[in-house]
C-alpha positions, -999 to +999 in steps of 0.1 A: -085-226-205-090-207-237-086-224-271-068-204-297-091-190-324-076-187-358-088-152-368-085-138-403-063-107-407-075-091-439-046-067-443-020-095-445-039-119-467-015-122-496-016-159-507+017-165-524+051-152-532+048-138-566+020-122-586-004-117-557+022-091-544+011-068-572-025-067-559-037-039-536-069-044-516-086-010-510-105-024-481-075-037-462-049-019-441-016-019-459+016-035-445+034-001-440+005+011-418+002-021-398+027-035-372+026-007-347+012-023-315+012-054-293-024-061-305-011-059-342+016-084-334-009-108-317-034-105-345-007-109-371+004-142-356-032-154-354-034-149-392-005-173-396-024-200-377-054-193-399-034-206-429-034-241-412-072-244-415-076-238-452-081-264-480-044-263-491-032-272-457-050-293-430-086-286-437-087-312-465-063-314-494-029-317-477-039-348-458-057-362-489-029-357-513-004-370-489-023-401-477-034-408-512+002-415-523+009-441-496+005-479-499-021-478-471-046-457-491-059-457-527-081-433-547-118-442-552-131-409-564-148-395-595-125-365-590-097-375-612-070-354-594-074-376-563-070-408-582-041-395-603-022-383-572-025-418-558-012-435-589+016-409-594+003-395-627-010-361-615-004-333-641+013-300-631-019-281-639-039-299-612-060-275-590-054-293-557-016-295-563-016-257-568-038-252-537-012-269-515+015-247-529-004-214-526-017-220-491+017-231-478+034-200-493+006-179-477+016-195-444+053-186-452+043-150-462+023-144-430+050-160-408+076-138-424+055-107-417+057-116-380+093-125-380+105-093-397+080-068-383+074-077-347+110-072-334+106-034-338+073-031-319+075-018-284+057-044-263+061-069-235+093-087-243+083-121-230+052-120-252+072-108-282+096-137-277+068-162-277+051-147-308+083-148-327+089-184-316+055-195-328+061-177-362+094-196-366+077-229-358+049-223-383+073-212-410+094-243-403+063-265-405+054-249-439+088-255-454+089-290-439+056-298-457+068-281-489+101-301-488+085-335-484+058-327-510+077-310-538+114-318-528+128-284-540+111-251-537+119-214-534+131-203-500+118-169-490+135-156-459+130-119-465+102-094-471+103-083-508+103-046-512+100-044-550+066-059-557+070-059-595+104-077-597+105-102-569+109-137-584+124-161-558+149-187-569+145-224-561+167-233-532+189-264-529+177-292-508+205-285-483+196-248-480+159-257-476+165-282-448+190-260-431+163-233-428+137-258-415+161-269-388+170-233-380+134-224-376+126-253-353+157-245-333+146-209-329+112-220-319+125-245-293+146-218-277+118-192-276+087-212-267+072-224-233+062-259-225+027-246-218+008-214-219-008-221-185+003-195-159+017-170-183+006-134-187-001-117-219-025-120-249-017-157-254-020-167-217-038-200-211-045-206-248-045-242-260-033-251-295-003-228-298+031-242-307+051-252-277+087-261-268+077-298-270+062-293-305+093-276-317+116-302-302+096-330-319+096-314-353+133-306-349+140-342-342+119-353-371+137-329-395+170-344-383+157-379-388+145-371-424+181-359-431+195-390-416+213-371-388+206-399-364+225-387-333+210-353-336+176-367-339+181-391-310+192-361-288+160-342-295+137-372-289+155-382-258+149-347-244+112-354-248+113-389-234+140-390-208+154-355-205+142-320-196+106-326-209+102-361-194+066-366-183+051-338-204+037-363-229+024-398-226+004-423-247-034-422-243-049-454-230-075-454-258-058-451-292-089-436-308-089-407-283-064-391-308-090-388-335-121-376-318-138-342-314-135-347-277-102-354-260-085-328-282-050-315-272-046-345-250-014-357-233-002-376-264-004-346-287+026-324-293+008-302-319-025-303-336-045-280-359-076-266-341-109-272-358-144-266-344-180-268-355-199-236-364-223-239-335-193-235-312-171-211-331-194-194-356-190-188-393-212-192-423-187-196-452-166-227-458-129-221-452-118-235-485-095-206-491-095-176-515-100-140-503-102-140-465-136-137-450-145-127-415-174-153-417-151-182-425-158-214-406-131-231-387-140-267-397-123-297-412-137-314-443-114-344-441-142-363-425-164-358-455-137-367-479-127-399-462-161-410-450-177-441-466-204-443-492-236-428-479-219-408-453-194-388-473-176-387-506-156-420-501-128-405-522-103-430-508-102-465-495-077-484-473-057-509-492-063-546-485-026-548-476-029-525-446-060-543-434-042-576-436-012-561-418-033-555-387-043-592-388-007-605-386-004-605-349-030-611-322-031-593-288-022-610-256-058-619-252-061-634-287-080-604-301-074-583-332-051-553-329-074-526-315-059-501-339-076-519-368-112-508-360-100-473-350-084-469-384-106-490-408-143-497-408-147-534-415-172-561-408-158-580-378-184-600-359-158-615-336-148-580-325-184-567-323-180-545-354-213-550-373-225-514-376-215-481-392-227-448-377-249-467-354-267-485-383-265-521-394-235-529-417-250-520-452-221-532-474-206-564-486-189-581-457-156-579-474-158-541-479-134-518-460-135-481-455-116-454-436-127-447-401-098-426-387-107-389-390-143-396-397-172-395-372-181-432-375-187-446-341-182-414-321-218-411-310-220-375-302-243-347-316-221-337-345-218-373-356-233-370-391-220-335-401-187-346-416-183-315-438-183-293-406-160-316-387-144-303-355-119-332-353-084-316-348-057-327-371-028-343-352+005-332-367+027-350-342+019-375-315+041-389-287+038-424-303+057-409-333+084-396-310+088-430-295+091-449-328+113-422-344+136-425-313+137-462-318+146-457-354+174-432-346+188-456-320+187-485-344+204-465-372+230-453-346+239-490-339+220-493-307+194-519-319+190-534-284+178-501-269+152-496-297+131-525-283+121-505-253+105-476-272+088-498-297+073-518-269+057-488-253+036-483-285+029-521-287+018-522-251-010-497-258-022-521-285-018-550-260+006-568-283+032-593-269+067-583-259+088-580-290+119-591-271+101-624-266+085-629-300+115-615-320+146-615-299+180-605-312+169-587-343+197-574-365+198-538-376+183-546-410+156-568-394+148-540-369+144-516-398+117-538-413+101-542-379+100-504-373+084-500-408+057-525-398+051-508-364+049-474-381+025-486-407+000-499-381+004-469-357+002-441-383-020-455-412-040-427-428-021-399-409-002-383-438+030-401-428+034-433-448+045-419-482+071-397-464+085-428-447+086-446-480+104-418-497+130-412-470+137-449-467+144-448-505+122-479-509+111-468-544+147-470-556+153-505-541+140-531-565+130-556-538+111-529-518+094-515-549+081-549-557+067-551-523+050-517-526+034-528-559+021-559-542+007-537-514-010-512-537-015-514-575-010-476-577+027-482-575+027-500-609+024-466-626+051-449-605+081-436-624+113-421-609+106-386-594+069-390-594+067-397-557+066-360-553+039-336-565+049-315-595+056-278-592+024-261-603+024-251-639+010-217-629+041-211-608+065-221-636+047-198-660+050-166-639+084-171-622+114-173-645+137-182-616+118-213-604+131-247-613+112-278-622+113-307-597+116-344-605+079-348-609+075-321-636 
């Protein structure tokens, strides 16, 4: 099958929602001359996907600035922005904070171009439906990320016609989340389960948004808004309903974080990266003016990799390391997710090397391993800046644990055990019904939090869980977070979010500050 290639569409390369709209590129086809043919529609959608592989989204900074705020990760970088993000003191003029904003609004802008221009193009109607469904999914994803990162942001659901006067207003949280849910609903209705066996320009292409991806993200949006029954309905559709059997857990946990085994049976949606020798490109895809020579690589591996193999900008916290040690497997071994997530010296588990070399650090040192090349033993092993490891946005394990949470919050705590245990079984952990029978709803909440921490450490999830569970505003939970990670000692109310970039506040009189400003 063909893997989707994220081409760069120069004529639609506006990066934001305000002052860039005044700029005309004499070398690019203007919008009013574009959007005429089926090929235009397909290329326009590919440009939306391209926004996922830039520095402000999944190439590097979105994972880094999200992971860095959790209690499973802490800054260890000479780049002060990364440390300040982690300890909740980042200023609003931070470059990386602005990059996240700009690239996500580039994604929104490009998706809107498809959503508003493709319907009038004469083309194959089935293909048109799929292209529009993918655009809705990607716009929903962009706004989901913006909502969990900045809390309140402008909602742009139109194409501005007056380039000199368009200053969008900040939307309410309710309006923003209603749009996110509407986009994922539209995507679910329009998208296929797979592109295998279809006809058209996207036929057989791996990596495009699917009905399963839209269902998973729709359920996640409901969960984040505490609409437990709605969330449970969507997750049940994936697990026991119309999509049953489409997804399953991989036997090897680390198969989810390798350059091989991409787009596997556990993955609902992932961002497609590849090394230059396979996909071409000579210019790093950090963003800026689109370039036909852009690479399609991830630099997360370089950012997370340990001293001597990368920048080592972050370290796992001692708390998350110890959390993996709480419970032994059925065969009295360490949780196998430990060494897939963290590089540590563990002679009893045959972990005494890094990158094939003898352990060179203090025996108490710990480093990230997930999303790095450590231990993968393949030809691209040491080229972390040009990593081809896809970024997994949603895995089936998340569906199972979110379903368990939705069931527990709906009062069906007993049923939650079954879906938690499926994830525990992959780690060869004992039956939770035996080790912790009869958990109350509150006790199950804490158990789910523990299970999610181990399964999704260093996957841009933990801080979002902490925020939506309101732990920062519960004194007993805040004390626990401070014990987990000293960064939380400098947290103040509202600073769990990133601030609205100062550059945006300066140019848009209609934008509101958020709690972090």
